[in-house]
C-alpha positions as CSV (number, residue, x, y, z in Angstrom):
1,X,-4.8,-96.8,81.0
2,X,-6.4,-93.7,81.4
3,X,-4.1,-90.2,83.0
4,X,-4.4,-90.0,86.4
5,X,-4.9,-86.9,88.7
6,X,-4.1,-85.2,91.9
7,X,-5.9,-82.4,93.4
8,X,-4.2,-82.0,96.9
9,X,-6.1,-78.3,97.1
10,X,-8.8,-76.2,97.6
11,X,-10.4,-76.2,93.4
12,X,-13.8,-75.8,92.7
13,X,-15.8,-79.5,91.8
14,X,-16.5,-77.7,88.2
15,X,-12.9,-78.2,87.6
16,X,-12.2,-81.6,89.0
17,X,-15.6,-82.7,86.9
18,X,-13.9,-81.3,84.1
19,X,-11.0,-84.0,84.9
20,X,-13.8,-86.3,84.8
21,X,-15.8,-85.6,81.8
22,X,-11.7,-85.3,79.8
23,X,-12.1,-89.2,80.9
24,X,-9.3,-88.7,83.0
25,X,-9.2,-90.5,86.2
26,X,-9.1,-88.0,89.6
27,X,-8.7,-88.6,93.4
28,X,-9.9,-85.1,95.3
29,X,-8.6,-84.0,97.9
30,X,-8.3,-80.8,99.2
31,X,-6.4,-80.7,102.6
32,X,-4.0,-83.9,101.3
33,X,-2.0,-80.7,100.2
34,X,-1.2,-79.3,104.1
35,X,-0.1,-83.3,104.8
36,X,3.4,-83.1,102.6
37,X,4.5,-86.6,104.8
38,X,0.6,-88.6,102.9
39,X,1.4,-86.5,100.2
40,X,4.9,-88.5,99.5
41,X,3.5,-91.4,100.0
42,X,0.7,-90.8,97.2
43,X,2.4,-89.1,94.9
44,X,3.7,-91.8,92.8
45,X,0.3,-92.9,92.2
46,X,-0.1,-89.7,89.4
47,X,0.5,-88.1,86.4
48,X,-0.4,-84.9,86.9
49,X,-0.8,-83.1,89.9
50,X,-3.1,-79.9,90.6
51,X,-2.2,-77.7,93.2
52,X,-3.2,-73.7,94.1
53,X,-0.8,-72.2,97.2
54,X,-1.2,-75.0,99.7
55,X,0.9,-78.2,98.5
56,X,4.7,-77.7,98.7
57,X,5.3,-79.1,95.2
58,X,9.6,-79.8,97.0
59,X,12.3,-81.3,95.4
60,X,11.9,-84.0,97.5
61,X,8.6,-84.1,96.7
62,X,9.5,-84.7,93.3
63,X,12.0,-87.2,94.7
64,X,8.7,-89.5,95.3
65,X,6.2,-88.4,91.7
66,X,8.0,-91.3,90.2
67,X,5.5,-90.7,86.9
68,X,4.6,-86.8,87.9
69,X,4.9,-85.3,84.2
70,X,3.0,-82.4,85.3
71,X,2.2,-79.5,87.9
72,X,-0.6,-77.2,87.4
73,X,-1.1,-74.3,89.0
74,X,-4.4,-72.9,89.9
75,X,-2.6,-69.2,89.9
76,X,-0.3,-67.1,89.2
77,X,2.5,-67.3,91.5
78,X,4.4,-70.8,91.3
79,X,6.7,-69.7,94.4
80,X,5.2,-73.0,95.8
81,X,7.2,-75.2,93.2
82,X,10.9,-75.7,92.6
83,X,11.0,-75.9,89.3
84,X,14.2,-76.2,88.8
85,X,13.9,-79.9,90.5
86,X,10.4,-80.0,88.6
87,X,12.2,-80.0,84.9
88,X,15.9,-81.8,86.0
89,X,12.5,-84.9,86.8
90,X,11.1,-83.8,83.7
91,X,8.4,-82.8,84.6
92,X,6.2,-80.0,83.3
93,X,4.8,-76.8,85.8
94,X,2.3,-74.9,84.2
95,X,-0.2,-71.7,86.1
96,X,-3.0,-69.9,84.7
97,X,-1.5,-65.9,84.7
98,X,-4.3,-65.4,82.1
99,X,-7.4,-66.2,84.8
100,X,-7.2,-63.7,87.5
101,X,-6.1,-60.5,85.5
102,X,-9.0,-58.5,86.1
103,X,-9.0,-59.4,89.5
104,X,-6.0,-58.3,90.6
105,X,-5.2,-55.3,88.3
106,X,-9.3,-53.9,89.9
107,X,-7.5,-54.3,93.0
108,X,-5.0,-52.4,92.1
109,X,-6.6,-49.7,91.2
110,X,-8.6,-49.7,94.4
111,X,-5.3,-49.6,96.0
112,X,-4.9,-46.9,95.0
113,X,-8.2,-45.0,96.0
114,X,-8.3,-46.5,99.6
115,X,-5.3,-44.9,99.4
116,X,-5.9,-41.8,98.0
117,X,-8.9,-40.9,100.2
118,X,-7.5,-42.6,102.8
119,X,-11.0,-44.7,103.0
120,X,-9.2,-47.6,105.8
121,X,-8.9,-44.9,107.9
122,X,-11.8,-42.8,107.4
123,X,-14.2,-45.7,107.7
124,X,-12.3,-47.4,111.0
125,X,-13.0,-43.4,112.3
126,X,-16.7,-43.0,111.6
127,X,-16.9,-46.5,112.7
128,X,-15.7,-45.4,116.2
129,X,-18.4,-42.8,116.1
130,X,-15.6,-39.5,115.6
131,X,-17.3,-37.4,112.6
132,X,-13.6,-36.5,111.9
133,X,-13.6,-34.7,107.8
134,X,-10.5,-32.3,108.3
135,X,-8.4,-35.5,109.3
136,X,-9.0,-37.6,106.4
137,X,-8.2,-34.5,103.3
138,X,-7.0,-36.9,100.1
139,X,-6.2,-36.6,97.0
140,X,-7.5,-37.0,93.1
141,X,-6.1,-39.6,90.8
142,X,-7.0,-37.2,87.7
143,X,-4.7,-35.8,86.0
144,X,-1.9,-37.6,88.9
145,X,1.1,-39.1,87.2
146,X,0.7,-42.7,87.2
147,X,4.1,-44.7,87.2
148,X,3.7,-48.5,86.0
149,X,6.5,-50.9,86.1
150,X,5.4,-53.9,84.5
151,X,3.5,-53.7,82.0
152,X,2.5,-56.7,80.9
153,X,-0.9,-58.3,80.8
154,X,-1.4,-56.8,84.7
155,X,-0.3,-53.8,84.0
156,X,-1.2,-53.7,81.2
157,X,-4.3,-53.8,81.9
158,X,-3.8,-51.2,84.7
159,X,-2.9,-47.9,82.1
160,X,-6.4,-48.8,80.5
161,X,-8.1,-48.5,83.7
162,X,-5.8,-45.7,84.6
163,X,-6.0,-44.1,81.9
164,X,-9.7,-43.9,82.0
165,X,-9.4,-42.4,84.7
166,X,-7.5,-39.6,82.8
167,X,-4.2,-40.1,84.9
168,X,-0.7,-39.8,82.9
169,X,0.5,-42.7,82.3
170,X,4.7,-44.2,82.2
171,X,5.3,-46.9,82.3
172,X,9.0,-48.8,82.7
173,X,9.9,-52.6,81.4
174,X,11.8,-54.1,79.5
175,X,9.7,-55.3,76.5
176,X,7.5,-53.1,76.3
177,X,8.6,-51.7,72.7
178,X,8.0,-47.9,71.5
179,X,5.1,-49.0,69.3
180,X,3.5,-50.9,72.1
181,X,3.9,-48.5,74.5
182,X,2.1,-46.1,72.1
183,X,-0.7,-48.2,70.5
184,X,-1.4,-48.5,75.0
185,X,-1.3,-44.7,75.3
186,X,1.6,-44.9,77.9
187,X,5.2,-43.2,77.9
188,X,8.1,-45.5,77.7
189,X,10.4,-44.5,80.8
190,X,13.8,-45.7,82.2
191,X,12.9,-46.4,86.3
192,X,14.5,-44.0,87.1
193,X,12.8,-41.2,85.4
194,X,9.6,-42.8,86.5
195,X,10.4,-42.9,90.6
196,X,11.4,-39.1,89.6
197,X,8.2,-38.1,88.2
198,X,5.4,-40.3,89.6
199,X,3.5,-39.5,92.4
200,X,1.6,-43.1,92.5
201,X,3.7,-45.8,91.3
202,X,2.0,-49.6,91.0
203,X,4.0,-53.0,90.6
204,X,3.5,-54.9,87.9
205,X,6.7,-57.6,87.3
206,X,7.2,-61.6,89.1
207,X,10.0,-61.8,92.0
208,X,13.0,-62.6,89.7
209,X,16.9,-62.2,89.7
210,X,16.6,-58.2,88.6
211,X,13.1,-57.5,90.4
212,X,14.3,-58.5,93.4
213,X,13.9,-55.6,95.6
214,X,13.9,-53.6,92.6
215,X,12.6,-50.8,95.1
216,X,15.3,-51.1,97.0
217,X,16.4,-48.4,99.6
218,X,18.3,-45.9,97.5
219,X,15.0,-46.2,94.0
220,X,12.9,-45.2,97.0
221,X,15.2,-42.2,97.7
222,X,14.8,-41.1,94.5
223,X,10.4,-40.8,94.1
224,X,8.8,-37.9,94.4
225,X,8.6,-36.3,97.9
226,X,4.6,-37.1,98.5
227,X,4.8,-40.2,96.0
228,X,2.0,-43.4,97.3
229,X,2.9,-46.9,96.3
230,X,0.7,-49.9,95.9
231,X,2.1,-53.3,95.4
232,X,-0.4,-55.9,94.7
233,X,2.3,-57.8,92.7
234,X,4.5,-60.1,95.0
235,X,6.4,-59.4,98.2
236,X,10.0,-59.3,98.0
237,X,9.8,-56.3,94.8
238,X,10.5,-53.9,97.8
239,X,12.4,-52.6,101.0
240,X,9.6,-52.7,103.5
241,X,11.8,-51.0,106.3
242,X,13.5,-48.5,104.1
243,X,9.4,-47.9,102.3
244,X,8.5,-47.6,106.5
245,X,10.7,-44.9,107.4
246,X,10.5,-42.9,104.2
247,X,6.5,-43.0,105.7
248,X,7.3,-41.7,109.0
249,X,9.7,-39.5,107.8
250,X,6.5,-37.6,105.1
251,X,8.6,-38.1,102.2
252,X,5.9,-40.9,101.2
253,X,2.4,-40.0,101.5
254,X,0.8,-43.6,101.5
255,X,1.7,-47.0,100.9
256,X,-1.4,-50.2,99.6
257,X,0.3,-53.6,100.1
258,X,-0.8,-57.0,99.0
259,X,1.8,-58.5,99.2
260,X,5.0,-58.7,101.7
261,X,7.8,-60.6,101.8
262,X,7.2,-62.8,104.1
263,X,3.3,-64.2,104.3
264,X,1.3,-64.7,106.5
265,X,2.1,-61.3,107.5
266,X,1.7,-62.0,111.1
267,X,4.0,-58.7,111.5
268,X,5.4,-56.4,108.9
269,X,7.2,-52.6,109.1
270,X,4.1,-51.4,107.3
271,X,1.7,-52.2,109.4
272,X,0.0,-50.0,111.8
273,X,1.5,-46.3,110.7
274,X,-1.1,-44.0,109.0
275,X,-2.1,-43.9,105.4
276,X,-0.9,-47.7,104.8
277,X,-4.0,-50.3,103.3
278,X,-2.6,-53.2,103.8
279,X,-4.5,-56.9,102.2
280,X,-3.9,-60.4,103.0
281,X,-2.7,-61.6,99.7
282,X,-6.2,-61.0,98.7
283,X,-5.8,-60.0,94.6
284,X,-6.6,-63.1,93.2
285,X,-9.9,-63.4,95.3
286,X,-12.9,-62.7,94.0
287,X,-14.9,-65.5,93.4
288,X,-14.9,-64.9,89.1
289,X,-11.2,-65.1,89.6
290,X,-11.1,-68.4,91.4
291,X,-13.1,-70.4,89.4
292,X,-11.3,-69.5,86.0
293,X,-7.7,-70.2,87.7
294,X,-9.5,-73.6,88.6
295,X,-11.3,-74.5,84.8
296,X,-8.4,-73.0,83.0
297,X,-6.3,-75.4,84.6
298,X,-8.1,-78.3,84.9
299,X,-8.5,-78.0,80.6
300,X,-5.0,-77.4,80.2
301,X,-3.5,-80.2,82.6
302,X,-6.9,-82.5,80.4
303,X,-5.1,-81.6,76.9
304,X,-1.6,-81.8,77.9
305,X,-1.9,-85.3,79.4
306,X,-4.9,-86.6,76.5
307,X,-2.5,-84.7,73.8
308,X,0.5,-83.5,74.3
309,X,-0.6,-79.9,73.5
310,X,1.3,-77.4,76.1
311,X,-0.3,-74.1,77.4
312,X,2.0,-71.7,79.9
313,X,4.4,-74.0,80.8
314,X,7.1,-72.2,83.0
315,X,9.5,-74.5,82.3
316,X,8.3,-76.0,77.9
317,X,7.3,-74.2,75.6
318,X,3.8,-73.9,74.7
319,X,2.4,-75.6,71.9
320,X,-1.3,-75.2,71.9
321,X,-3.5,-77.9,71.2
322,X,-3.9,-76.3,67.3
323,X,-0.5,-76.3,66.7
324,X,-0.2,-79.8,68.4
325,X,-2.2,-81.9,66.2
326,X,0.8,-80.0,63.0
327,X,4.0,-80.5,65.6
328,X,3.2,-84.3,66.0
329,X,4.9,-85.8,63.5
330,X,7.2,-83.0,63.6
331,X,8.5,-83.5,67.3
332,X,8.9,-87.3,66.5
333,X,10.7,-86.7,63.8
334,X,13.7,-84.3,65.8
335,X,12.5,-86.9,68.1
336,X,13.9,-89.5,66.2
337,X,17.3,-87.1,64.2
338,X,18.2,-86.7,68.1
339,X,18.4,-90.3,69.3
340,X,20.4,-91.4,65.7
341,X,23.0,-88.8,66.4
342,X,23.1,-89.4,70.4
343,X,23.1,-93.1,69.4
344,X,26.2,-93.0,67.1
345,X,28.3,-90.3,69.1
346,X,29.9,-92.4,71.1
347,X,32.4,-88.6,71.9
348,X,31.6,-86.6,74.6
349,X,29.0,-84.2,72.8
350,X,30.0,-80.3,73.1
351,X,27.6,-79.0,70.6
352,X,24.7,-79.5,68.7
353,X,23.8,-77.8,65.7
354,X,20.0,-77.4,64.2
355,X,19.3,-76.9,60.6
356,X,15.0,-75.6,60.3
357,X,14.4,-75.5,56.2
358,X,11.5,-74.1,54.2
359,X,7.9,-74.6,56.1
360,X,10.0,-76.8,59.1
361,X,10.9,-73.0,60.1
362,X,7.3,-72.0,60.3
363,X,7.2,-74.2,63.7
364,X,7.4,-73.8,66.9
365,X,10.9,-74.0,67.1
366,X,10.7,-74.0,70.6
367,X,9.4,-77.3,71.2
368,X,11.2,-78.9,68.2
369,X,14.6,-78.1,69.4
370,X,13.6,-79.3,73.1
371,X,12.0,-83.0,71.4
372,X,15.8,-83.3,69.0
373,X,17.6,-82.1,72.6
374,X,15.8,-84.9,74.3
375,X,16.9,-88.1,71.4
376,X,19.9,-87.5,71.8
377,X,20.4,-86.7,75.3
378,X,18.0,-90.6,75.8
379,X,21.3,-93.0,74.8
380,X,23.0,-91.3,77.7
381,X,19.7,-91.7,80.3
382,X,16.5,-93.1,78.7
383,X,14.5,-90.9,81.3
384,X,14.9,-88.2,79.9
385,X,12.3,-86.4,78.1
386,X,11.7,-82.3,76.3
387,X,11.5,-80.2,79.9
388,X,14.4,-81.8,81.4
389,X,16.8,-82.4,77.9
390,X,17.7,-79.2,77.9
391,X,18.5,-78.7,81.3
392,X,20.9,-81.5,81.3
393,X,22.5,-80.1,78.1
394,X,22.8,-76.8,80.0
395,X,25.0,-78.8,82.7
396,X,27.1,-80.6,80.4
397,X,28.6,-77.3,78.7
398,X,26.2,-78.3,76.0
399,X,25.7,-75.1,73.1
400,X,23.0,-75.1,71.6
401,X,23.1,-73.1,67.9
402,X,20.0,-73.0,65.3
403,X,20.0,-71.5,61.3
404,X,16.7,-70.8,60.1
405,X,15.8,-70.6,56.1
406,X,14.0,-71.3,53.0
407,X,13.2,-73.7,51.4
408,X,16.1,-75.0,49.6
409,X,15.7,-78.5,47.9
410,X,12.9,-81.1,46.5
411,X,11.1,-81.1,50.2
412,X,8.7,-78.3,51.0
413,X,10.7,-78.9,55.0
414,X,13.3,-80.2,56.8
415,X,15.4,-80.7,60.0
416,X,18.8,-81.5,59.6
417,X,21.0,-82.4,63.8
418,X,24.7,-81.6,63.3
419,X,25.9,-83.4,66.8
420,X,29.4,-82.3,67.3
421,X,31.9,-84.1,69.4
422,X,35.7,-83.0,70.1
423,X,37.1,-85.9,67.6
424,X,33.8,-85.5,64.6
425,X,30.8,-83.7,63.5
426,X,27.7,-86.2,63.0
427,X,24.3,-85.1,60.5
428,X,21.5,-86.5,59.3
429,X,18.6,-84.3,58.2
430,X,15.0,-86.1,57.7
431,X,11.1,-84.5,57.1
432,X,7.8,-85.6,57.8
433,X,6.0,-86.4,54.2
434,X,1.5,-85.7,53.0
435,X,1.4,-89.6,55.0
436,X,2.5,-87.8,58.5
437,X,5.7,-90.3,58.9
438,X,8.8,-88.7,60.1
439,X,11.4,-90.0,57.5
440,X,15.3,-89.7,57.2
441,X,16.3,-87.8,54.3
442,X,20.0,-87.9,54.9
443,X,22.6,-89.1,57.0
444,X,26.5,-88.2,56.6
445,X,25.7,-85.8,52.9
446,X,24.5,-88.7,51.6
447,X,20.7,-88.9,50.0
448,X,18.5,-91.8,51.4
449,X,15.2,-92.4,52.0
450,X,13.9,-94.1,55.3
451,X,10.6,-95.1,57.1
452,X,12.1,-95.3,60.6
453,X,11.8,-98.6,62.3
454,X,11.9,-100.4,65.9
455,X,15.4,-102.1,65.6
456,X,17.2,-100.7,63.2
457,X,21.3,-101.4,62.0
458,X,23.8,-98.7,60.2
459,X,26.7,-99.5,58.3
460,X,29.0,-96.9,56.4
461,X,31.3,-98.7,53.7
462,X,32.6,-98.9,50.6
463,X,31.2,-98.8,47.4
464,X,32.4,-101.9,46.3
465,X,30.3,-105.7,45.2
466,X,29.9,-107.7,47.8
467,X,28.1,-105.4,50.4
468,X,24.6,-106.8,50.3
469,X,25.1,-109.7,49.6
470,X,27.6,-110.8,52.7
471,X,25.0,-108.4,54.9
472,X,22.2,-111.0,53.5
473,X,24.3,-113.6,54.3
474,X,25.9,-112.8,58.0
475,X,22.1,-112.1,58.9
476,X,20.3,-115.3,57.6
477,X,23.2,-117.6,59.2
478,X,22.8,-116.1,61.7
479,X,18.6,-115.8,62.2
480,X,17.8,-112.3,62.1
481,X,15.3,-111.8,60.0
482,X,15.3,-108.2,57.9
483,X,12.0,-107.3,57.8
484,X,13.3,-104.1,54.5
485,X,16.5,-102.0,53.9
486,X,18.1,-99.2,52.4
487,X,20.6,-98.5,50.5
488,X,22.6,-94.6,49.5
489,X,25.6,-93.3,48.3
490,X,28.0,-90.7,47.6
491,X,29.0,-91.2,44.1
492,X,29.4,-94.5,41.6
493,X,32.9,-96.1,44.2
494,X,32.8,-93.6,47.0
495,X,31.2,-94.1,50.8
496,X,28.2,-96.0,51.1
497,X,25.6,-96.4,54.1
498,X,22.9,-99.2,54.1
499,X,19.7,-98.6,56.7
500,X,18.5,-102.0,57.8
501,X,14.7,-102.6,59.6
502,X,15.0,-105.8,61.7
503,X,12.4,-107.6,63.8
504,X,14.2,-107.7,67.3
505,X,18.0,-106.1,68.1
506,X,21.0,-107.7,66.7
507,X,22.7,-109.8,68.9
508,X,26.1,-108.5,69.4
509,X,28.1,-111.1,68.1
510,X,26.8,-111.0,64.2
511,X,27.4,-107.1,65.4
512,X,31.0,-108.6,65.8
513,X,30.2,-111.1,62.8
514,X,30.4,-108.0,60.5
515,X,32.9,-106.1,61.4
516,X,35.5,-109.0,61.0
517,X,33.9,-109.3,56.8
518,X,36.1,-106.1,57.2
519,X,33.8,-104.6,54.1
520,X,32.1,-102.0,57.0
521,X,33.1,-99.2,58.5
522,X,31.0,-99.1,61.1
523,X,28.6,-101.4,62.3
524,X,26.4,-99.7,65.0
525,X,22.8,-101.0,65.8
526,X,20.4,-98.1,66.2
527,X,15.9,-98.4,68.4
528,X,13.8,-95.6,68.1
529,X,10.3,-95.0,70.1
530,X,8.3,-95.7,67.2
531,X,4.5,-96.1,68.9
């Protein structure tokens, strides 16, 4: 059955057609997002939800989204999506951070010009029949120092445009390296230095706990007298009331805001102040940008629902379409290794240690980690997936660690998973052969070569005669068909293991009979998703 997607906000018809062309069943109801009750009634039918800002994907809505796998936001901001609730539900949240970068950066530059030359006020005055040339004395941008807070995608474009205007650009961004700053032609500085030096300040950071109120009353007081402040990023980055007071006192010469702490902004401390330019969140509002983000979200959601490729996800590592082709078997292996370790663990897990060897260490390890954790957690929660598993593991206080190493054995690459409880550690290793099939290659330090079956029986015992016969006889007497089996031992007369491939789950009474023989230390039925 084809995946089913609901478009509940206004997306372009071209974007909707992309879903159809990719073979996805799509319902285009652009006004449904405004009706939260009706949306909650129908959301359970859909695998994907494509939205803009009108639809609110709340925790309550997600409770009704029983089949939902992905939410795609056409745009950057995802404030209208409860990402924590989505993660717990196992729903990927995607955005389109690149489709409106140019548009937003250009708006910031336009706002900078507008506040530097008092263009809106001069325009209104002239429309009113006044001719007040002397009233609107502006300043040049050339040779002025621009302080950019956040030099990522959009901030980087603003830096480039500002340098083209012959401005001196300084940037504060904890993730900006000195090498990258030099390549961009900007000077990397700390926030206090930026505040003290900048004649214009523009913000280009998301709203997080660390950036909220980054231009607080305290920080605004540190700015250079006559500074002009531009915010086309997110409301809540600036203390608007404190800024209004500094505008009234003349310490801040002007401000240009496209975003506000409360939107829609019907009232605001900045409104009606001289030399304050305000626009209604127009940063991404160009024909080109709206079309770009709509097309991108349709492609991203289609790729995920059809191929498993994860692009621009906010709550899961991204896996490109090309990576997905290579990663598919390895993700399946990681899931199987986790499922094996999880099914073997009876006690609460305190730590998960994952070793990547050789070529496996060159893969997308964040995605593989998620697959391992999901496999482990499925025993306790069959509905868990790669999105929700890390959240659940964190809530339970499970420590996750990874180690990478160069090729150390006969395989080009392998993964080894060790699960730690208060009583014991259990490890299992696996690789992907050239046929693309995952294999178990080591259990409890014993080397084996075992494919993964849907229904398996795992036993451990002393390496003594009669084990194989006992297994075969007991299964035969109880009408359990053995399709295949794999044996391994540490050394002659030492510890040994067996993996039996059976056609159906082994009944509990058969497990009990094997245990009653006294030959086996452990008898464990296992199940794996080999679809």
